[in-house]
C-alpha positions as CSV (number, residue, x, y, z in Angstrom):
1,X,-18.2,40.3,-41.3
2,X,-18.7,37.7,-38.7
3,X,-19.6,38.5,-35.1
4,X,-18.6,36.3,-32.2
5,X,-21.0,36.1,-29.3
6,X,-19.5,35.9,-25.9
7,X,-19.7,32.4,-24.3
8,X,-22.7,31.7,-22.2
9,X,-22.1,31.8,-18.5
10,X,-22.4,28.3,-17.2
11,X,-25.2,27.7,-14.8
12,X,-24.4,26.7,-11.2
13,X,-25.8,23.5,-9.7
14,X,-27.9,25.8,-7.4
15,X,-29.6,27.5,-10.4
16,X,-30.2,24.2,-12.1
17,X,-31.8,22.7,-9.0
18,X,-33.9,25.9,-8.5
19,X,-35.2,25.7,-12.1
20,X,-36.0,22.0,-11.8
21,X,-37.9,22.6,-8.5
22,X,-39.9,25.4,-10.2
23,X,-40.8,23.2,-13.1
24,X,-41.9,20.4,-10.8
25,X,-44.0,22.8,-8.7
26,X,-45.7,24.1,-11.9
27,X,-46.4,20.7,-13.2
28,X,-47.7,19.5,-9.8
29,X,-50.0,22.5,-9.6
30,X,-51.5,21.7,-13.0
31,X,-51.9,18.0,-12.1
32,X,-53.5,18.9,-8.8
33,X,-55.9,21.4,-10.4
34,X,-57.2,19.0,-13.1
35,X,-57.4,16.2,-10.6
36,X,-59.6,18.1,-8.2
37,X,-62.1,19.9,-10.5
38,X,-63.8,16.6,-11.3
39,X,-64.3,17.1,-15.1
40,X,-66.5,14.5,-16.6
41,X,-64.6,14.2,-19.9
42,X,-67.0,11.7,-21.4
43,X,-69.9,14.0,-20.8
44,X,-68.0,17.0,-22.2
45,X,-67.1,15.1,-25.4
46,X,-70.7,13.8,-25.7
47,X,-72.3,17.3,-25.3
48,X,-69.8,18.8,-27.7
49,X,-70.4,16.2,-30.4
50,X,-74.2,16.5,-30.0
51,X,-74.2,20.3,-30.1
52,X,-71.5,20.9,-32.7
53,X,-73.7,20.3,-35.7
54,X,-76.4,22.5,-34.3
55,X,-74.6,25.5,-32.8
56,X,-71.4,26.0,-34.9
57,X,-73.0,26.1,-38.4
58,X,-75.5,28.7,-37.1
59,X,-72.8,30.8,-35.5
60,X,-71.0,30.9,-38.9
61,X,-74.2,32.0,-40.7
62,X,-75.0,35.4,-39.0
63,X,-78.4,36.9,-39.2
64,X,-77.7,39.9,-41.5
65,X,-81.2,41.1,-41.2
66,X,-80.4,42.3,-37.6
67,X,-77.1,43.9,-38.5
68,X,-78.2,47.5,-38.0
69,X,-79.8,46.7,-34.7
70,X,-76.6,45.0,-33.5
71,X,-74.5,47.9,-34.7
72,X,-76.7,50.4,-32.8
73,X,-76.3,48.4,-29.6
74,X,-72.6,48.1,-30.2
75,X,-72.4,51.9,-30.5
76,X,-74.2,52.2,-27.2
77,X,-71.6,49.8,-25.7
78,X,-68.8,52.0,-27.0
79,X,-70.4,55.1,-25.5
80,X,-70.7,53.3,-22.2
81,X,-67.1,52.4,-22.3
82,X,-66.0,55.9,-23.4
83,X,-67.9,57.8,-20.7
84,X,-67.0,55.4,-18.0
85,X,-63.3,55.4,-19.0
86,X,-63.2,59.2,-19.2
87,X,-64.8,59.6,-15.8
88,X,-62.3,57.0,-14.4
89,X,-59.3,58.8,-16.0
90,X,-60.4,62.0,-14.2
91,X,-61.2,60.5,-10.8
92,X,-58.0,58.5,-10.8
93,X,-55.7,61.6,-11.1
94,X,-56.2,62.8,-7.5
95,X,-56.1,59.3,-6.2
96,X,-52.9,58.6,-8.0
97,X,-51.3,61.8,-6.5
98,X,-52.6,60.6,-3.1
99,X,-51.0,57.2,-3.5
100,X,-47.6,58.5,-4.7
101,X,-45.2,58.8,-1.8
102,X,-43.1,61.5,-3.6
103,X,-46.2,63.7,-4.1
104,X,-47.5,63.6,-0.5
105,X,-44.3,62.8,1.5
106,X,-46.7,61.3,4.0
107,X,-46.7,57.6,4.6
108,X,-50.2,57.6,6.2
109,X,-51.8,59.5,3.2
110,X,-50.0,57.3,0.7
111,X,-51.1,54.1,2.4
112,X,-54.7,55.4,2.6
113,X,-54.6,56.1,-1.2
114,X,-53.2,52.7,-2.0
115,X,-55.8,51.0,0.2
116,X,-58.6,52.9,-1.5
117,X,-57.3,51.9,-5.0
118,X,-56.8,48.2,-3.9
119,X,-60.4,48.2,-2.5
120,X,-61.8,49.5,-5.7
121,X,-59.9,47.0,-7.8
122,X,-61.2,44.1,-5.7
123,X,-64.6,44.3,-7.4
124,X,-65.0,43.0,-11.0
125,X,-67.1,45.2,-13.4
126,X,-69.9,42.6,-13.6
127,X,-70.3,42.7,-9.8
128,X,-70.4,46.5,-9.8
129,X,-72.9,46.5,-12.6
130,X,-75.2,44.2,-10.6
131,X,-75.0,46.6,-7.7
132,X,-75.6,49.7,-9.8
133,X,-78.5,48.0,-11.6
134,X,-80.1,47.5,-8.2
135,X,-79.3,51.1,-7.2
136,X,-80.3,53.1,-10.3
137,X,-82.3,50.6,-12.3
138,X,-81.4,48.7,-15.5
139,X,-80.0,51.3,-17.8
140,X,-76.8,52.3,-19.6
141,X,-76.1,54.7,-16.7
142,X,-75.6,51.6,-14.5
143,X,-73.0,50.3,-16.9
144,X,-71.2,53.7,-17.0
145,X,-71.0,53.8,-13.2
146,X,-69.6,50.2,-13.2
147,X,-67.0,51.0,-15.8
148,X,-66.0,54.3,-14.1
149,X,-65.6,52.8,-10.6
150,X,-63.9,49.6,-11.9
151,X,-61.4,51.4,-14.1
152,X,-60.5,54.0,-11.4
153,X,-58.7,51.4,-9.3
154,X,-56.4,50.3,-12.1
155,X,-55.7,53.8,-13.5
156,X,-55.1,55.2,-10.1
157,X,-52.5,52.6,-9.4
158,X,-50.8,53.1,-12.7
159,X,-50.8,56.9,-12.3
160,X,-49.2,56.6,-8.9
161,X,-46.4,54.4,-10.3
162,X,-45.8,57.0,-13.1
163,X,-45.7,59.8,-10.5
164,X,-43.2,57.9,-8.4
165,X,-40.9,57.4,-11.4
166,X,-40.7,61.1,-12.5
167,X,-37.4,63.0,-12.4
168,X,-37.5,64.7,-9.0
169,X,-34.4,66.8,-10.0
170,X,-36.7,69.0,-12.0
171,X,-39.0,69.5,-9.0
172,X,-36.0,70.2,-6.7
173,X,-34.5,72.7,-9.2
174,X,-37.8,74.6,-9.4
175,X,-38.1,74.6,-5.6
176,X,-34.5,76.0,-5.3
177,X,-35.4,78.8,-7.7
178,X,-38.4,79.8,-5.5
179,X,-41.3,78.3,-7.5
180,X,-44.5,77.7,-5.6
181,X,-46.4,74.4,-5.4
182,X,-48.8,75.4,-8.2
183,X,-45.9,76.3,-10.6
184,X,-44.1,73.1,-9.7
185,X,-47.2,71.1,-10.4
186,X,-48.0,72.6,-13.8
187,X,-44.5,73.1,-15.0
188,X,-42.5,70.4,-13.3
189,X,-44.8,67.4,-12.7
190,X,-47.7,67.4,-15.1
191,X,-45.5,67.8,-18.3
192,X,-43.6,64.6,-17.3
193,X,-46.7,62.5,-16.6
194,X,-49.3,63.6,-19.2
195,X,-48.1,61.4,-22.1
196,X,-48.2,58.2,-19.9
197,X,-51.4,59.2,-18.2
198,X,-53.1,59.6,-21.7
199,X,-51.5,56.3,-22.9
200,X,-52.9,54.4,-19.9
201,X,-56.3,56.0,-20.2
202,X,-56.6,55.0,-23.9
203,X,-55.4,51.5,-23.0
204,X,-58.0,51.3,-20.3
205,X,-60.7,52.4,-22.8
206,X,-59.6,49.5,-25.0
207,X,-60.2,47.1,-22.1
208,X,-63.5,48.7,-21.1
209,X,-64.9,48.2,-24.6
210,X,-64.5,44.5,-24.1
211,X,-65.9,44.6,-20.5
212,X,-68.9,46.7,-21.6
213,X,-70.0,44.0,-24.1
214,X,-71.1,41.7,-21.3
215,X,-72.5,44.3,-18.8
216,X,-75.9,44.3,-20.6
217,X,-76.2,40.7,-19.6
218,X,-77.2,41.9,-16.1
219,X,-79.2,44.9,-17.3
220,X,-76.5,47.6,-17.5
221,X,-77.1,48.5,-21.2
222,X,-75.2,47.8,-24.3
223,X,-74.9,44.8,-26.6
224,X,-74.8,42.4,-23.6
225,X,-78.6,42.6,-23.5
226,X,-78.8,41.2,-27.0
227,X,-76.3,38.4,-26.0
228,X,-78.7,37.5,-23.1
229,X,-81.8,37.2,-25.3
230,X,-79.9,35.4,-28.1
231,X,-78.6,32.9,-25.7
232,X,-81.9,32.5,-23.8
233,X,-83.7,31.8,-27.1
234,X,-80.9,29.6,-28.5
235,X,-80.9,31.9,-31.5
236,X,-77.3,31.1,-32.6
237,X,-77.7,33.1,-35.9
238,X,-78.2,36.3,-34.0
239,X,-75.4,35.3,-31.7
240,X,-73.2,34.9,-34.8
241,X,-74.0,38.4,-35.9
242,X,-73.3,39.8,-32.5
243,X,-70.0,38.1,-32.2
244,X,-69.0,39.2,-35.7
245,X,-69.7,42.9,-34.9
246,X,-67.9,42.6,-31.5
247,X,-64.8,41.1,-33.1
248,X,-64.6,43.7,-35.9
249,X,-65.2,46.7,-33.5
250,X,-62.8,45.4,-30.8
251,X,-60.1,44.7,-33.5
252,X,-60.4,48.2,-35.0
253,X,-60.3,49.8,-31.6
254,X,-57.2,47.8,-30.6
255,X,-55.3,48.9,-33.8
256,X,-56.4,52.5,-33.4
257,X,-55.5,52.5,-29.7
258,X,-52.0,51.1,-30.4
259,X,-51.4,53.7,-33.0
260,X,-52.4,56.6,-30.8
261,X,-50.5,55.4,-27.8
262,X,-47.3,55.0,-29.9
263,X,-47.7,58.6,-31.1
264,X,-48.3,59.9,-27.6
265,X,-45.5,58.2,-25.7
């Protein structure tokens, strides 16, 4: 049985001109970027060729003698990401409700909530880690605070978008039947958003595991500390072991996270 596809709609000259203009603008942007960053390609090639035979073979021969130490630090990194993500998932809930216009019905409160979330998202985790290392000292706690604050902005924004997309007919029906605000919240709103809230929180944990691997570079705990010392001492065998553990752990977490999120949503 053959299927006949409908003929493609011919593009208008205006659409063709628009696509050509976009392509030219993108190419021009790339040309301008590479023309203004002043890359010394000869120096890049020379350094790569001189370091290739020194660095690459050592990276591919990991120091198995330090495997357990690396694994211990990786576990600490996972704990930092987990506690920070959990705290962010909790803190982001009230901020998400504040930033959702259909929850507050107040433009000023919604704008305030969105500004708070935008302000938090403006700071990368590494900058927050530096600030918290200064505030509380070099420790995993500084990394937890950096992850918690950094993740709150993203999760709060996503939570607000989920809340704004819920079926308000359910809420209106409960209001018409005399339900109070607490009953509407726990029986009309939360059941609609819990699956997506959990999915986004797990996805954020997946991102935070990657982010946590580098926070130790500035003293915020985790495997980043080992990365700093391995790089400083040019110990590429240790670096190879660290990278191997990170790749394996992040890959396993990615697959587990994807499976869990598919089951939730």
